[in-house]
N, C-alpha and C positions, 0 to 999 in steps of 0.2 A: 427192185423198186423202193422197200421199206429204207435201205440205204441212201436212196436219193430223198426219199421226205426228212428222214435223220439231217440230213447236211444241209437243209435250207430249215428255213423259219428264225421268225423274229422272238425276242427276249424282251420283257417289259417287268420296270422296276418297279414295283408296288407300294402302296401308301402301308405307313403304321403312323397311327396317331399318335401324335407325342415324341416320335424315334425317327423318321425318317424326314428330317426338312431340309429346306433348301440349301445348306453346306454340306449337309449327308450326301446330297444328288449329287452337290458337288464332283465328292470325294469318290461315288462307286461309278462315275460315268467316266475317269477320267483316260481306264483304258480300254481301246476295242470290246463291246461286249452287250450292251444294252441297247433297245432302237429305240424305245419311248418310256417315261416314266411319268407316274401320274401323281398329284400332291395327297397331302393329306384332305380328308374333307372339310367343305366349308358347310358348316350346321347352316341351314336353311328352317326356319319355323314359321314364320308368317306375314313376313316383310322382306323390301327390296334393303338390301345390304349396304352398306356404304363401299366406294372402292378401297379404301382405308383394310378390310379384312380379308379382300381377295389379294391384296398385296402381300401383307401375313404372309396369306397362308401359300402363296405365290409370287414371290420375287420376283421371279423370272419375267413376268407379265410389264416389268418395267423395258425390258429387253426384244430386239427383235434380230433375228427370231427369238419366239419365246421358246427357250433352251436352257439346258445346262452353258457352262463356259465351253466343255467341251463339243459341243451341239446336237445334244440329246436333247429329242423336243419334249417337253414337260405339258401335258394335260392338265386341265382343273377336274376335281372330284368335287362334285355338289351331296350331301347328305338331307335328306327331306321326308314328308310325306305329302306333302300339301301339294298339290299338283301347280295352281296359280302361283304359288309364293314361288316353286322350283322353275317354272317358268320366266317370272320378272326376275329371278336372279341368274336364269340362264343369257337372257339378256345383257345383263350388266355385265357378264363373264365377256360377253361379243363384244362388248362395248368396248371395255379396257383391251383387246387383242386378243384373248382366248382362242386358242387353233383349235381346242376337243372339249367338249363338257362333258363329263364322265359320272351317271349314278350309282351311289354307293346301298346295293339292298344288301351286302354280305357281311357288314359290320355286327361281331355276335355281344359288344358289352351291353352288361345289364343295362345299365341306363341308358346308355344311345335306345335299345331295345322298349325301355320301357316310356321312354317319351315320343315311341310309335316312329322311329328312324333305323334306319339298315337292315337287319334279315329280319325285323318284326313284319313288314310289310310281305316278304314271303309265305307268309298263311293265305293270304288273299290275292292270286296271280292278277285279279281285275283292278288291284290298286299298283299293281307294277305295271299294268300297262296306260294308266290313267297318267302315272307319271312322265313314263317315257314320253307317251305323246305327248303332252302339254311341253317339255321342253323341245321335241320333236318340232311342232308346230311353231314355238317359239321360235326356235331356231332358224326354222324354214329353207336348208339347207345350204347356209351360209358356211356351218362349223359343223362338224358330225359329231353325235350326242352316241357314247356307246355306256355299258354298264355292265355291272358287279354283282354277280348272285353266288348265294353257295349252295347245294342241293337239299336246301329246305329251312324248315325251323327246328322243328323236332322230331320230322321222318322225310323221307325220301318222296313221300307219295304226290308232292305239289313240283318237282324236281321240273320234268316234261314244261308242265303248264305254265309256272314262273318265266320259263325260258322265249317259250314260243310267246308270251306277252308284252317280251323286251324286242320280240323283233316286230310282230305286231306294233307294237306302239311305235315303232322308227330306228331303234337303234340299228347301228352301223356294225357293231363287234359286242360281242359276248365275253368277259373274262367268268370262270366258274370256278369256284373252291370249293374245292374235292370234299367236303365236309358240309353238315347241316349246322343248324345256327347251334343245336343242344349239345355238335361233339366238340365244338372250340376248336381246339387246334391238335386235341387226340390222336396221334396214330392210331388206324394209317388214314391218307388218303385215299378216296373211291374214285382211283385213276380213270377207272371201267364205267364207272358211271356218270361220268364226266362226258366219255365215250358216245353214253345211251343218249345223254341230252344234244349230243353234238348230230344226233342220227334225225333230229327231228326238227332241227331249222337249219336255215339256209344262209344265214352270216357267217360270219368266220368267228369261232367258240377258240378260246384262248385256256388252256391247261392252268392251274394256281393248285399247290398245296404241296409240300414234304418232300420239295426237291431241293434236294440239300446236296448230293452230288453227282457227275458226270455219268455217273447208270442210273441214279434214280432218273435223270435226264432223259436219257433212253426206254428208262422202261412209261415215265408218265407219257413220252411221246407216243409209244406205241399201245400203251392200253388205251388211252384215248381218243387216238388218232388225228390227233390236232398239231398243226402246224405249230402255232406259237405257245410260248410259255409265258409266265409271269412268276417273279420272283421276288420275296419281300422277305423274311425273317434269316432265312439260309442266303441271303446276301449280305446281309449285319454279320452273320457267322463265319463265312468266307466271302471278305470281298474280291476275291479272285472266282467267283465262282460263273459269273458272268463270261471274263475273259477266258476260264479254262473251257467253257465248252465254244466259246466263239473259234479259239484257235483249234478245237477238233473239229470243228464242221469247216474249217478252211482246210486243214492240212490233215486230217486223222489220225495228227499225233495229240498224243495225252502230254500235257504241263506238268512238271513237279507239284506234290503237293503241296500245300501254304503254310510256310514256317512261320511257327511263334513270333520270331521278329520281323516278317513280313503284318501280320495281323498289327503289331506293337507300333509298326511305324505308320499305319492308319488312324490309331487310336491318337497319335503322338500328334500330327497333322491336324486332327480335329480340333483337338485342343487349344493348335494354335491360332484357330481360325476363331473357334468360339469367344475365346477369350477378348475378342477386337473388343466385344461388344455384350459380354454377360460376367456376370462375378464370380470368381474362382469357385465359389464354394458353387456355384450352381454348374459350372463347367465341370467339376468332380463326378458332380453325379449324374451327368450327359455322358462322359465318359465310363464310369460304372456303369451307366446302364446298356454301352454297348459290349463292353467289356462281358457283361452276364450274358449277351445273345452271342457272343462268339464262341463260348465254352460249350454251347448245345452239340454235343455228338464230337466235342474236341478234348481226349484228356490232358493235352498239358496244355489247353487255351483255361480248365478249369480249375487244375493247379495254380495258377497265376494267378486267377480271380480269386479260391480262398486266401492267398499269399497278401494280394493286393485290396481286399473288401474293406478293410480298417481303415485305412490310409487315407486323410481327411485334408490333408494339403496338398494343393495341387501341382506344384513341382515337385515334391517329393514322389505324391503318384505318377508321375513321368518320369521321374529320373528314375522309379523301381520299375517301370515294365517290362527292361530288358536287364539282366543280371551284366553287372559292369564289366563281366569280361566280353561281352560282346555287344558288338551298338547297331539298334536299328537302320536298314536303308530307309532312305526318302522315299516317300508314297509317290512314284511318277508313272506315266505311261512306259510299259512296255515296249 
């Protein structure tokens, strides 16, 4: 029974503010692996935002279907705390063609939390409920509303109550990051606690947090009991993680580990896409930002990061990604 469970299940690409934009979504979804993706959050305060703000965060809204070039659906995320403002912007998103509205109650950033957004609402489950209900009522079943939470703010005492609040408000699916806000991204993620939350709601629960390898995927699925997972930082660290999981699901076989040359090819393609509309100095920062993510848990990538981190010329950085004795292969679907 466990084998059947593990060999099924979907994989979502999590949003990361300032990191996973439309170009990154394009690159990460070119190979079979991800089933859906979520945008960086659209920050909602107290007014209805103009279309240009939505298009900035989700350029895929101009396409039908709303998906990456390879066809992976893109869901729009809102972050805010004022129910009516969230409702108004959810209707705006619907009018622009959004296929789903996701509500962010998981962002741990201090600036966001100080301005009453993200995980700050987890201290009061009723506020989570009011936000979800306002959006669900505004959308009136035309497109689904989903939500993402953590296990709490300072502790896990209200984890179940917050999950139940999203369901009562009308959420169709819930992503749970297996840490509290105060735990940030410090390991470990508490997958067993995601399982506790799952037992108290009837909507699908998606496990998120610390899924870095195929082995982590097995453990997260087993301990949480969740059918589906969501990958964020780990998808940047290893762009072949989702394809590796998908290949195992379909064949039972393990793909070879991702080489540095494979990682470098992603960075080179990413830079080529970004420099079409950004200055080289900005692209250098973006490439280094992704490279810094790749070094997590990978000694070889960390060595290359240390070697490259002081380069400021984009062409030199790209030429130096791979030693001249080896050429990076283009990042193409398997």
